[in-house]
C-alpha positions in Angstrom: 46.1 95.7 -11.4 47.9 94.5 -8.3 48.6 98.1 -7.3 44.9 99.0 -7.8 43.8 96.0 -5.7 46.1 97.1 -2.9 44.8 100.6 -3.2 41.2 99.5 -3.2 41.8 97.3 -0.1 43.5 100.1 1.8 40.7 102.6 0.8 37.9 100.3 1.8 39.5 99.2 5.1 40.0 102.7 6.2 36.5 103.8 5.1 34.9 102.4 8.2 31.1 103.0 8.1 31.4 104.2 4.5 33.3 101.2 3.3 30.3 99.5 1.6 29.5 102.8 -0.2 33.1 103.1 -1.4 33.1 99.5 -2.6 29.8 100.0 -4.5 31.2 103.2 -6.0 34.2 101.1 -7.2 31.7 98.9 -9.1 30.2 102.0 -10.7 33.6 103.5 -11.6 35.0 100.2 -12.9 34.0 100.7 -16.6 35.8 104.0 -16.7 39.1 102.3 -15.7 38.5 99.2 -17.8 38.7 96.9 -14.8 37.2 93.4 -14.9 34.1 92.8 -12.7 35.9 89.7 -11.4 38.6 91.7 -9.8 36.1 93.9 -7.9 34.1 90.8 -6.8 37.2 89.0 -5.6 38.2 92.1 -3.7 34.8 92.2 -2.1 35.1 88.6 -0.9 38.5 89.3 0.6 37.4 92.6 2.3 33.9 91.9 3.5 33.6 88.1 3.5 31.2 85.9 1.5 27.8 87.1 2.5 28.3 90.9 2.7 30.7 90.9 -0.2 28.1 89.1 -2.4 25.4 91.5 -1.4 27.5 94.6 -2.0 28.7 93.2 -5.4 25.2 92.4 -6.5 24.1 95.9 -5.6 27.1 97.5 -7.3 26.8 95.4 -10.5 23.1 96.0 -10.7 23.5 99.7 -10.4 26.2 99.6 -13.1 23.7 97.7 -15.3 21.1 100.4 -14.6 23.5 103.1 -15.6 24.5 101.2 -18.8 20.8 100.8 -19.7 20.2 104.6 -19.2 23.3 105.6 -21.2 22.6 103.2 -24.1 19.0 104.3 -24.3 20.1 107.9 -24.2 22.3 107.3 -27.3 20.2 105.3 -29.8 22.9 105.6 -32.6 25.5 104.0 -30.4 23.0 101.3 -29.5 22.4 100.4 -33.1 26.2 100.3 -33.8 26.7 98.1 -30.8 23.9 95.8 -31.9 25.4 95.5 -35.4 28.8 94.7 -33.8 27.2 92.1 -31.6 25.5 90.5 -34.6 28.8 90.3 -36.4 30.4 88.6 -33.4 27.6 86.3 -32.2 25.5 86.0 -35.4 22.3 87.3 -36.9 19.8 84.7 -35.7 21.2 83.9 -32.3 19.7 85.5 -29.2 21.0 84.4 -25.8 18.8 83.4 -23.0 19.1 84.8 -19.5 20.6 81.6 -18.2 23.2 81.6 -21.0 24.1 85.2 -20.1 24.5 84.2 -16.5 26.9 81.4 -17.4 28.8 83.5 -19.8 29.3 86.1 -17.1 31.2 83.5 -15.1 33.8 83.5 -17.9 36.2 86.4 -17.0 37.3 87.5 -20.5 33.8 88.1 -21.9 32.9 91.7 -21.7 30.3 92.5 -19.1 28.4 95.2 -21.0 28.3 93.1 -24.2 26.3 90.6 -22.2 24.2 93.4 -20.8 23.5 94.4 -24.4 22.3 90.9 -25.1 19.9 91.2 -22.2 18.6 94.6 -23.5 18.0 92.9 -26.9 15.9 90.1 -25.4 14.0 92.2 -22.8 10.8 94.0 -23.7 11.2 96.9 -21.3 13.2 98.2 -18.4 11.5 96.0 -15.8 12.3 92.8 -17.8 15.9 94.0 -18.3 16.3 94.6 -14.6 14.9 91.2 -13.7 17.1 89.3 -16.1 20.1 91.5 -15.2 19.7 90.8 -11.5 19.2 87.1 -12.1 22.4 86.9 -14.2 24.4 89.0 -11.8 23.8 86.9 -8.7 25.8 83.8 -9.8 28.7 86.0 -10.9 28.9 87.9 -7.6 28.3 84.7 -5.5 30.9 82.6 -7.2 33.7 85.2 -7.4 33.1 86.6 -3.9 32.7 83.3 -2.1 35.8 81.7 -3.6 37.8 84.9 -4.2 41.2 83.8 -2.8 40.7 80.3 -4.2 40.0 81.4 -7.8 42.9 83.9 -7.9 45.3 81.1 -7.1 44.0 78.5 -9.6 46.4 77.0 -12.0 45.8 77.3 -15.8 44.9 73.6 -16.0 42.0 74.1 -13.5 40.8 77.2 -15.4 40.7 75.2 -18.7 38.8 72.4 -17.0 36.2 74.9 -15.6 35.8 76.4 -19.1 35.4 73.0 -20.6 32.5 72.4 -18.2 30.9 75.8 -18.8 31.0 75.8 -22.6 28.8 72.7 -23.1 26.4 74.1 -20.5 26.0 77.3 -22.6 25.2 75.1 -25.6 22.7 73.0 -23.8 20.9 76.1 -22.4 20.6 77.8 -25.7 17.3 79.0 -27.3 16.0 76.0 -29.3 14.4 78.1 -32.1 16.1 79.7 -35.1 14.3 82.2 -37.2 15.4 82.4 -40.8 14.0 85.1 -43.0 12.6 84.2 -46.4 15.2 86.3 -48.2 18.0 84.7 -46.3 16.9 81.2 -47.1 16.1 81.8 -50.8 18.5 84.0 -52.5 16.6 86.6 -54.5 18.3 87.5 -57.8 18.1 91.0 -58.9 
């Protein structure tokens, strides 16, 4: 990853006027190379600074979310399999809110497109998905871009403290209603 980071830095720095387009295209190609979003956002903070890096990262992440939405809607069988997998991981009766997804995107080891799948599940249409996707992408891009160098040099103790603060927030911001189906509550004997 360090080699890729150095390559990305050299590519974007020599890109001149096309550097933002190259950086945004790195966001779009990121899922193909299994790179974490955090790595690209931190690189944006180092290369472009806080404001421009955040804007370019939000644009790149949002375009990546649009592509994911299009691909997943194009393949409904894959969507159903991913939803079944998500239900096995998270549970049948739990649907995350947009604010929970935004906080979970701050945790680097949770898969970005799994959280996008949660947004697809709670959104009624493309417009609702884009709104919640954009709102949940902004904190991710802002945090990791603005403190890119700082977060890359954190000790494991500080990372654990940050996670200890984020996890209770995810619980507090949860959806307060649970829907239990009649057949799940009362076991029907056959």
